[in-house]
Structures are given as structure tokens and as C-alpha cells.
C-alpha positions as CSV (number, residue, x, y, z in Angstrom):
1,M,-69.4,23.8,-23.3
2,I,-68.0,21.5,-25.9
3,R,-65.0,23.9,-26.4
4,S,-64.4,23.9,-22.7
5,S,-64.3,20.1,-22.6
6,R,-61.9,20.0,-25.6
7,R,-59.5,22.4,-23.9
8,T,-59.5,20.3,-20.7
9,G,-58.9,17.2,-22.8
10,D,-56.0,19.0,-24.6
11,W,-54.4,19.8,-21.3
12,R,-54.9,16.2,-20.1
13,G,-53.1,15.0,-23.2
14,V,-50.2,17.4,-22.7
15,W,-49.9,16.3,-19.0
16,A,-50.0,12.6,-20.1
17,V,-47.2,13.1,-22.5
18,A,-45.1,15.1,-20.0
19,L,-45.6,12.4,-17.4
20,A,-44.6,9.7,-19.8
21,L,-41.4,11.6,-20.7
22,L,-40.6,12.1,-17.0
23,V,-41.1,8.5,-16.2
24,A,-38.9,7.5,-19.2
25,A,-36.2,9.9,-18.1
26,C,-36.1,8.6,-14.6
27,S,-36.3,4.9,-15.4
28,P,-33.2,2.9,-14.5
29,V,-30.7,2.2,-17.3
30,D,-30.6,-1.4,-18.6
31,A,-27.4,-2.7,-16.8
32,A,-26.8,-5.2,-19.7
33,R,-26.3,-2.3,-22.1
34,E,-23.7,-0.5,-19.9
35,V,-20.1,-1.3,-20.7
36,P,-17.8,-0.6,-17.9
37,T,-14.6,1.2,-18.9
38,A,-11.3,1.7,-17.2
39,P,-10.4,5.3,-16.5
40,S,-8.0,6.8,-19.0
41,A,-4.5,7.9,-18.0
42,T,-5.8,11.5,-18.0
43,Q,-8.7,10.7,-15.8
44,A,-6.5,8.8,-13.4
45,A,-4.0,11.7,-13.3
46,D,-6.9,14.1,-12.7
47,A,-8.2,11.9,-9.8
48,S,-4.8,11.9,-8.2
49,K,-4.6,15.6,-8.5
50,S,-7.9,16.1,-6.7
51,A,-7.0,13.6,-3.8
52,V,-6.8,15.3,-0.4
53,H,-5.4,14.0,2.8
54,P,-8.1,13.0,5.3
55,I,-6.4,14.7,8.3
56,S,-4.8,17.8,6.9
57,G,-7.1,18.4,3.9
58,L,-4.1,19.2,1.8
59,Q,-3.8,18.1,-1.8
60,I,-1.8,14.9,-2.3
61,A,0.7,14.2,-5.1
62,E,3.3,11.6,-5.8
63,V,6.9,12.5,-4.9
64,T,9.5,9.9,-5.9
65,V,13.1,9.7,-4.5
66,V,15.5,8.0,-6.9
67,S,18.4,6.5,-5.0
68,G,21.0,4.1,-6.4
69,G,18.7,3.0,-9.3
70,K,15.8,2.4,-6.8
71,R,12.6,4.5,-6.9
72,F,10.8,5.2,-3.7
73,P,7.3,6.8,-4.3
74,F,5.5,8.7,-1.5
75,K,1.9,9.8,-1.3
76,T,2.8,13.4,-0.4
77,E,0.8,16.2,1.2
78,L,1.5,19.5,-0.6
79,A,2.1,22.4,1.8
80,L,1.5,25.1,-0.8
81,S,0.2,27.9,1.3
82,R,2.1,29.8,4.1
83,E,-0.5,28.5,6.6
84,A,0.1,24.9,5.5
85,Q,3.8,25.4,5.7
86,T,3.6,26.9,9.2
87,R,1.5,24.0,10.5
88,G,3.4,21.2,8.7
89,L,3.0,17.9,10.5
90,M,2.2,19.5,13.9
91,F,0.0,17.4,16.1
92,R,0.2,14.3,13.8
93,E,0.5,11.1,15.8
94,A,1.8,8.9,12.9
95,L,3.2,9.0,9.4
96,A,3.2,5.8,7.3
97,D,6.3,4.7,5.4
98,D,4.8,5.7,2.1
99,E,3.6,9.1,3.3
100,A,5.3,12.5,3.3
101,M,4.9,16.2,3.1
102,L,6.5,18.6,0.6
103,F,7.2,22.3,1.4
104,P,8.1,23.9,-2.0
105,N,9.6,27.4,-2.3
106,D,9.0,30.0,-5.0
107,S,12.7,30.5,-5.4
108,P,15.9,29.0,-3.9
109,Q,16.5,30.0,-0.3
110,M,17.9,28.9,3.0
111,R,15.3,27.0,5.0
112,S,15.1,26.0,8.7
113,F,12.6,23.8,10.5
114,W,11.7,23.0,14.1
115,M,9.5,20.4,15.7
116,K,7.2,22.5,17.8
117,N,4.0,20.5,18.6
118,T,5.2,17.6,16.5
119,P,5.0,14.3,18.4
120,I,6.7,12.1,15.8
121,S,10.3,12.0,14.7
122,L,10.9,13.2,11.1
123,D,13.6,13.0,8.5
124,I,13.9,16.5,7.0
125,I,15.2,16.3,3.5
126,F,16.4,19.5,1.9
127,I,16.3,19.6,-2.0
128,G,18.5,21.9,-4.0
129,P,17.7,23.8,-7.3
130,D,18.9,20.7,-9.3
131,R,16.2,18.6,-7.5
132,R,19.0,16.7,-5.7
133,I,19.1,16.2,-1.9
134,T,21.6,18.6,-0.3
135,N,21.3,17.4,3.3
136,I,19.1,15.2,5.6
137,A,18.5,15.8,9.3
138,T,16.5,13.6,11.7
139,A,14.5,15.9,13.9
140,V,13.3,14.7,17.4
141,P,9.7,15.2,18.6
142,Y,8.8,18.6,20.2
143,S,12.3,20.0,19.7
144,L,12.5,23.8,19.3
145,D,16.1,23.5,18.0
146,S,16.4,24.9,14.5
147,V,17.2,22.3,11.8
148,P,18.7,24.3,8.8
149,S,19.5,23.5,5.2
150,E,23.2,23.6,4.3
151,S,22.6,25.6,1.2
152,E,19.7,27.3,-0.7
153,V,16.9,24.9,-1.5
154,I,13.8,24.8,-3.6
155,A,11.9,22.4,-1.4
156,V,11.9,20.5,1.9
157,F,10.6,17.0,2.1
158,E,9.6,15.3,5.3
159,I,9.3,11.5,5.9
160,R,9.1,9.3,9.0
161,G,12.2,9.7,11.1
162,G,14.9,7.1,10.3
163,L,13.3,6.0,7.1
164,A,15.9,7.8,4.9
165,Q,18.7,5.7,6.4
166,E,16.6,2.5,6.3
167,L,16.0,3.0,2.5
168,G,19.5,4.2,1.8
169,I,18.3,7.7,0.7
170,K,21.3,10.1,0.9
171,P,22.5,13.5,-0.3
172,G,22.9,13.6,-4.1
173,D,19.8,11.4,-4.7
174,S,17.2,13.0,-7.0
175,V,13.7,13.9,-6.1
176,E,10.8,14.0,-8.7
177,W,7.5,15.8,-8.4
178,E,5.0,17.9,-10.2
179,L,2.9,20.6,-8.6
180,P,-0.7,21.2,-9.6
């Protein structure tokens, strides 16, 4: 009997220690000891790489147009898959002045776009292998007319219709971006 009581007591001791450790592990951290830190440049870059657009679900990256010494940054949806490139900005009701979509190619090629199911006007900016704008076309909503590049391009960049002219963006300007 004495042995039996000792064993029960031993288990109670183990459970008491385990419970004390569990309580300590789950206790709130003393806020006074926490030192807030700003995210590092790497953490900020990683956060921007993981940002996705709330409507399209596409990854967002910064694309910058450099025109006449001015820099115009855009929060840009990346249409990286064939499906994303086919859908583009279809059914979108608005595009803010700092928003865009980029359609990169694997290699330089002629590109052509239309506005099927697209209710907003867009500037379609064709970007050559040297990352300079080759031509810009303003496409009207719902048009099925083809809007072609004038030469082989490595990407197509879409912004709100008329914005290129308002900002002074023109052929020959450079476009900067990094893909994930």
C-alpha cells in the first residue's frame, strides 16, 4: 500500500511540474521587455514579393517608368501564367493611377491585345528587348479590334487609358521591373 501511494504521489508531482511548465509557456510576454524593430530591407522586399491583388489574386511588384528624368512607380499585377494573360484586366471596373498590369514574354515576339469584356479604357505600352517603350496605344472599352506592337517586345504594360499622355510617357522611355 505504501508503495502504491508513493507511485501516485510521484505522478502527481510529474503532472504538477508539467502543468507549471505549460502555464509558463502560455503566459503573456512582458510588453516592457519587447523592443519593436523596423523590418529590414530584405523583409520589406520579401513582403512586397508576397503581396497579391485583392481582385485578381495576382502577385504585385513595382514597375517604374522613367521618362525625362522623372520616375513613375506603379503597383503592378504580374500576369505570369497563360491564364492570367488571357484574362488580363477583363471585367475590371476601375484602375487607379498608380496601378498597372505587366504581361512578360519568355522571349521577344510580336504581341497583340484586344479589349473583350474590358469596361475601362487602357493605355497599352509595348516594351522592347532593351526595356524601352516601342509604342503606346490607347484601347477603348469592349473593342474587339486588335492593338498590335510595332516590333517584337519582351513585355506589355497596361495603365489607365490616357495616363501615359498625362504623365508624358512616350516611346523611348525606359521601364524597370524585376520578376519573382
